[in-house]
Each structure stands twice: as C-alpha cells, then as structure tokens.
N, C-alpha and C positions, 0 to 999 in steps of 0.2 A: 512762596506757597504749596504747599506736598498739598495739593485736594484728589488723590487714593484714595481711596475708598469712599468715597461723596455716592448719592443711588444723586440726588438730583440738585437743581438747579433753581432758586425763587432771589425772585426781580422784581422790583417795583419801574415799568415802566415808566424812563425818564428822557427828551428829546437828545437820539444823537449816542443816546447807552445802549454800546454796544458788546458788555465784555460778557453779558452773560451767555446770550449768544454766539460769539466765539468761542467762551470756555466749551459749555457744550456740543458745541461741534467737533473742537479741541478733543474733547473726555470721553463722548460718545455716548454720554448720561446726558439722561430727560431735563427742558428750559420747565420751567413755570413762571409761567408772566402776569403781575400785579396791575392792573388797567384802571387807572382812576376818571380818566377825560379822556379825551382825544386831544391830545399837547396840543397838538397844528391846529386844532379850529380855535381853544383855551386861549390860545396866544391872540391870534386874531380881534377873539370877542373884547380880549385885555385890553387891545390897541398898539399892543407891539406885533405883528404877526413877521412871519420869518419871511426872506424874501430873495431873489434871483442863486445861487451856486448853493447859501444856505440851505434854501428850501427846497431844493431839487435833491441837497442829501439829509437833510431829515427827513424827506418823504421817504427814499432810499432806506434809510437804518431804522425809520420807524417801518415799515413793509416786510425786513430785513425777520428783524425779532421777533413780530408778525407770525413770520412765514417757517422764522424758529422754533416756535416754540409747541409745546408738545398738547400746554391746558392754558389760557388764556380766562385769565381770574378777572373777574368784569364788579361793580361792588354794587351797580343794577342793572333790574332789565333793562330799560332805556340804553342804558350806555352798549349791551350784550348787543339789543337791535339792531345801534348804529353803526359797531365794529362789525356787524354777520354784512349791514347791506353798504356801507361804504368799503371796507378793506375785503370785502368778498373772502370773510374764512369765517368756515362753513362751523356748524353748529355743533357736531360733537366737538372741539376741543372747545369751543365756547362755555362756564361756569359762572352766574351768581352767587355770590357768598358777601349777606349785605355789611355793610361797619360791623360794631358791636362795642360795648363800652366794659371796663374794669369793677362791674358791680362791686364786690369789695369795698374798693382803694373809690369809691362814690359814699358807702355809709354813710347817714342821716349824724352819725355823731360825729359831728363838727364843734369845735369855739368861736361860734355867728358873734358872742359877741366882739371878743378880740380881733375878729377885721374888719367888724362894724366900725369898731375905732377908730383902728388902724386909718378909715375911710373917713372916718371923720361924721359917722351917724351914728347914731342914737336911736330913736322908734318911729324911722321914716318908712314908708314899703317900697322898698325896692326892686326893679322890675332893674335883670341881671342880660346878656346877650355873652357867648363867647367865641371868638374866632375869629380870623382871619379877612380883614379889608379889603374883598374880595369886592368883583361888581356882580357878582353873582349871589351874595347873600343883601338887600334891597334894604339898607341901610337907612333910606331915603323915607322908606314906607314907613321905618320904625319913629324914627326922628318926630315928620308929621304926626305920626298916633298918640307918641307924648306927648305931644304941640297941646294937642286935646284933653287925655287923660289929664295934665296939668289945670284944666281948664275945672273940672271935676274934685284932684287933687290936690293942689301946688303943694303942697310940703312932699308929692312925691318925688326917689332918683331912680336914674337913670344912669347903669355901671355898663361901662361896652369894655370890653375885656381881653385884649388883643391888637396888629396891628399891623400894617401890608400898603395896599397902591391904592386902597380912596383914605385911609385915614387924613388927609388932610384936608378936603374935601366936605368928611363930616367932624373936619375940627372950623370950618369957614359956613356950616350950617348952622352949626351950635353956635357960633358966633354972631351969624345972621340972626339968628329968631332968641335971641335972646335966651338962651338957656345953659350957659355956660355958668351957671346954681345951681342945675339939676340936674347938668351931666356928670358925670364921673367916667375919663378914662384913664382907666390902669395902663395901659403901656400894656406889652406882651408880658407874660410869665410863664413859669414854667411849667408846664402841664399835672406833676403832684400838687402844684399849689392849688388845681383848678380847682378839687374836690371844695376845698380851705373858702376861694369864694363863694362856689357855687349855694353853701351854707345860709350865704346873708338873703339870699334872693325868694320872694314872699309869692314872683309871677317870673319864668325863664322863656325867651323867647324866637322862633328861629321863621326871621322874616326871608321867606325866600323869592329871590324874581324869577320869572319863567324864561330860566337859559336852561334848554332841555340840549342831552349828550349831542347834538349833532350842534349844535353850538358850544362845543365846548366843558360844560358843566356837567357836574360828580353826580349830580340831583339824589344827594346820601351826605346830607352833614355825620358828620361826626357829632358834634356835641348835640344834635336829636334822643341821641342813644344814652349819652355821658348826663341829661340831663332828666331823662324817665331813671336811670338807675341815681340818681342823686333825689330824685323819688323828689323830683317839684314839679308843679303845675303846669302842665305848657302851654305859651302859646304861637303856632304856626300857621305858617302859609300854605292851602291846598294842591299844593305838587309839588311830584315826582315822591320817591318815599314817605313826604311826609304824611301823607294822601295815605296811605299802605299802611303806618302804626299806628298812626292816630286814629281814634274812634272821636270823633266828634261829642265828650259831655261823657265819659270813659276813661279816658287815657290822658285827657287834653281836650280842647278846643280846637278847630278849625277853622279859616277863613278864606275867604278867596283871594287869587295874590295879586297885592296894586289894593285891594279894600281898604284905605286910610278910616274911616270911620268904624267896621267893623270890626277890624284890628284894634285902636282904642276901646270899643266897648267893651271885647274881650276883657281886653286888659282892666280894668275898671272893674266887671265884672267879678276878678280871683280878687281880687285889690279890700275887694269892701266884702268880699265873705270867706272868714278864716274857715269854715266849715269845707266850702266847698271843695276849698285850694288842698287839704288835709287829703280831703276822697280823692280824688284825681292824683295825686300823685302818689298814695299809697299805691293805682291801681296801675300808674306808671311805674312802679320798681318790680312790680310784680311782674310784670308782663319781660323789662329789661332781664328783671332775674327765669326766664322761661327762653323768653325767646331773642334775646340777643344780651350775652352775658361774653 
C-alpha cells in the first residue's frame, strides 16, 4: 500500500492493534487514536479478563498506542478523566467528541405499517431497544419494568433489536417470566435497517447499568442519539451521557439507574399520552439536529 502523501493516521483503538502506532513512526506523520473504552477493564467486566503473558503484552501495547498518539479522541468526559488518571496521559492530548447520529437517515417518513406487519404486529403499543447485548446495558431492569407495564397494558410489545454476549441469559429471563408472547427478539440487523425498525416505536428505551469508564464502560450509547434523531420519546436511566443529554420532561424522561418501578411508570406515562410522545420526540430530534448530527 502506498501511503505517501497522507497527512495523518486515524485508528479506532483495539487491544493488540499496533498498526497505527507503527505506521505513524515509520512515515513520520501524526497518529490520532479514537478510544471508546478502556478495553482491558471492559474485558474484565465482561468476565473474560486478559491473563498471564497475554495481559502483559496487552498492557504494553495499550501504553505504546496511547504514548504514540498525537491526539486521543474519547467519546465521553468520564472516559477522558479515566485515561488521564490511570494511563497518565497529559490533558493536552485528550479531547472529547461524543457520538452522533445521521439525522437525515433517521428522518421519520418511514413505512411503519410494513415493519409492523413483518413482525406480526397490528396496533399494539411498542417499546423498542436497539443495541449489543452486553452487561453494561441493563436489560434485566428493562425486562422487570416491562413486566410491570404489562400489568396495566397487557397488549404492549417489547422489541429487542440486536445480539451479543448476554442474549442467552435475556432469553432465559423471558422464558422464566412468561414473556414470550410479549417480547420480540429480532436478532442482529444491518445498521441501515435501524431507522425503519425505529419507525414502529411508541417509546424508545436506554436502560444503562452503572458501569463507569474505570470498569470498562463507554458511557455514551449511540442508540441514545439515534433515538433522538428518529424523533422518538425516550426513557433513559440517569447515568453518564444520558444524564447530560436528556433534560427530563423536555426531550425525554430520566429515571435513576436500577429503579424498576419508576422506569415502568415512565414507559406507561408515554404509552398512555400520545401528545406527550410527540412533544418529547420533536424536542429530541431538534436537539439531535442542532447538537448531535
């Protein structure tokens, strides 16, 4: 590959990925590193920590990448603070650039009726979650809350879009609690299908566990910004970026992390109030256009 004539290298940080750092040194051009999480801490939190010689090499490779980078772009302030303190990175090389959404791709003129038909739905209230099945997404909270929602709105449906590490445990909870008729798992879908899937949502949810950057959390779920861009009313746990972005009662509803009853009440409030859904959704989309595009 001929790399002559390039001015910088941009790489997304991954464990043991040294290509950007080495190429930067060889070519004498700056290296910009995008960091979404402390991956050593994240693997530990997921229950698959690095061990032995591999861990020693991973720590060395991480430090080499961080030291080689002219600029490190973090997706949250919490992550920036963690990298500064744990890895002794000077403030001048760290900057925060939050996630954002393609607001044109998430415009609301979608064929929701066709998507509903494909999922076997008619006019039921739909609560939707999109993402990777990982432990920092509090799907246990969501399922417990949705069980309470069903007591008041038994025809409601919860659509979980995605796949990942915790999907099997989620499926066990669904089976154990008798939720198979009320919860739809679509599996992983292409990202360009997400706007169509969101078109059926009456309520979009962002349940996050309290996992700070020091334990491997990202703190800034992309789904939050895509839900906003899609003009959906959001119920989110008040943690990390969601607590900064969502203004309770203005562009969504915030609930303290782990509060099953309040999360259910917030979902029910929006299911039962179409005007409130429209108001919050419009405010969320406007903010996405202005600040998170």
